[in-house]
N, C-alpha and C positions, 0 to 999 in steps of 0.2 A: 647019500640019500637019507640015512638015519639021522645025520646031524641036521638036515633041513627039516625033517619032521619034528625034531625036538625044539627047533627055533620057534615054531608057531605057538605052542602052549606057553613058552617062556614070555613071548611078547604079550600074550593075553594076561599073564600074571603081572607083568609090569604095568599094563594099562589099568588093571584092577587096583593095584596098590596106589597108583596116582590118583584114581578117582576117590579112593578112601581118604587120601591125604587132603585133597582140595575141597571135598564136600563140606567139612566143617567150616572152612574159610568162607565158602559161598553162603552158608547158613547164617554166618555172623553179619553178612551184608558187605558188599563191595563199596569202597569209598571212591567217589568221583566228584569233580567240580560240577556245580549247577550251571548249566549252559542254556542260554535263551535261544529259542528258534530264530532263524533269520527273519528280518522284517518282511511283512506281507501286507497286501492291501485289505485283506479280510481277517477275520478272527482265526486264530490257530490254537491248538491244544498242546500243552506241554505235559506229557505223561511221565510220571516218576514211578518206576517199578521198585521192587524191593532193593534196599541198599541205603547208604548214607550219602547225601548230596551236600557238598561243602560250599560255603560262601566265604571267600577270603576277605572281602571288604563289603561295604554297603552296596546293595544292589536293588534295582527297581524292576519289577515285572509289570510291563505296561498293560493297560486295560484290554487290549485286543488279544492278550494271551490268556487262555483259560487253563488254570493249573489243576491237574488231575493227579492226586496223590494216592497210590495204592497202599493198603495195609502192609506194614513192614518197611516202608520207605520213610526216611526222616531227612529234614533239611537242617544241617548244623550251621548255626550262626555264631561267630566268635564274639567275645566281649568287645564293645566299641563299634560294632557293625550293626546296621539296620537293614532288614529285608522289607521292602515296601511292595505290597501286592495290590495292584489297582484293578485286576480282573477278577473273574469268578474263581472260587475254590471248590473243587469237588473232592470230598473226603468223608469217610464215615467218622464215627465217634471213637477215634483211636489216635495214637501219638504220631504227629507229623513234624513238630518243631523241637529242636534241641539246641543246647549251647547257651551262653550268657548274653548273646546279642538280643536285639529287640525286633519284634514284628510289628509293622505298621500297615494299616489299611487306609491310610490317608488318601483321599481322592477316589476311593472305591465306591462305585455306584451299583456294582453287580452283586455284592455280598450282602446278606441280610442278617446272618447269625454267626457268632463266634462260639465255638465249642471248647469248653474247658479241657476236654480230653486231648485236644490237639497239642497241648504243651506237656503231656505225659503225666498228668495228675493220676496217682494210683487209686485214690478213693477206697483204700482198704481200712480206713479208720485208725490206722497206726502210723503210717508214713506221714511225715510233715509235708503237706502239699502247699504251704503258704506261698513260696516263691513262684511256683508254677501257676497257681491260680491268680496271683497278682500280675504275672506277665500276661495272662489271658485277659484279665480285666482291663489292663492298660491298653492292650491292642484293640479292645472293643470300644475304646473311647478316643482313638486317635483321629485327628482331623475334625472338620466341622460336622461330619455325619456320625451318628451314634448307631451302634449295632446291638442287636439282641444278644444277650449273654446266656448260653445254654449250659446248665449244670446237670449232666446226666445222673441217673439213679446210682448213687454210691454214697458212702460216708467219708467225707474229706476232713482230715485233721489239719487245722490251721491255727496260727496265732492271729493277731490283728491284720487285716488287709487294708492297704491304702492304695489309692489310685494316684495318677499323676495330675499335677496342676497344669495350667496352660504354659508354664515355663519348662516343662519336661517331667520325666518320671519321678516318683517320690512325692510325698506330701509333708514337707517339713513344717508347715504352718497349718492352722485351722481354716485357711482360705477354702472357699468352695471348690470342689474338684468336679470335673465332668463325670457324668454317669452314663452307663449303657442305656439304650432305648428301653430295655426291660430285662429283668432277670427271671428265667423260668426253668423248669425241669424239676424232677423229684429228688434231686441230690440234696443231702443234708450236711451240716457242718458240726464237727466235734471241735470245740474251741478250747485251746489250752495255752498257757503262757510258756515262753521259752525256758527249757530246763526243768519244767515241772511235769509231774506225771498226773496231776489233777486235771480233769477235763470237765468242761461244762456240757450240759446235754446237747443233743443234736438240735440245731436251730438254723433258720435261713440266714443268708447274708442280708444285712440291712444297712441303710444309709443314715449317717449321723452328721453332726456339724463338723466332724473331723474326717469327712469323706466316708469311705466304706469301711465298716467294721463287721466282725462277726459278733453275734449276740454276746 
C-alpha cells in the first residue's frame, strides 16, 4: 500500500519534468510542412498558428484560399523556390515570411497592400534591412497588378534598394523597373554604404532612373 502511494507523486514529478523540457521547444515554434486545404467549391481559410511552416519547392496558394497568419507563425521559403499567393492575406504588421526564396502575388486581385514588416525588417536603425525590404518591394511589383507598399513607423537602415525588371529580380541595368502602386507609412530610412559606419539622414524611399534608391 505504501509503495502504491509513493508512485503517484513520482508520476507527477515525471510529468512536471517533461513539461519543463518541452515548453522551451514549443516556444521556439514547431516546424511543419505548409499544406493546402482540400479543394472546395467555395472560399476556404488557411489558418497558420504559431510555428514555422516550410515550403520544400515552389507552391501556389489559389485565390479561393484566404491565408490567415497569426503572430508568431512564419512561412519558410528556401532559395530557388517561389511561394505564389493569389488569395487574400490576413496578417498584422509582423514577420510572416522567411528564407531566401521569393514571394509572388502575381494574379492576386484580393490583396491591396504589401507590408514591409512581413519580411522581418527590424526597423531598429542599426540592423541592415536592405535584403528584407528589397524582397518586400519586389513582391509588391510582381505580375501586371501593382500593390501599395506600406512602410510602418520605424527607422530602417539600408544600402541602395533595387527592384526587379520584367525579366526577373535584380536590376543589372538602368532600364525602367516596375513600381509599387504607392509607397506610404511613416517609416524612415537611414541610408549607408556597405562596410561603412557613415549614415545619411533619415529619408523616404524615392524612385530614380536606376529604379528605386534610398536618398
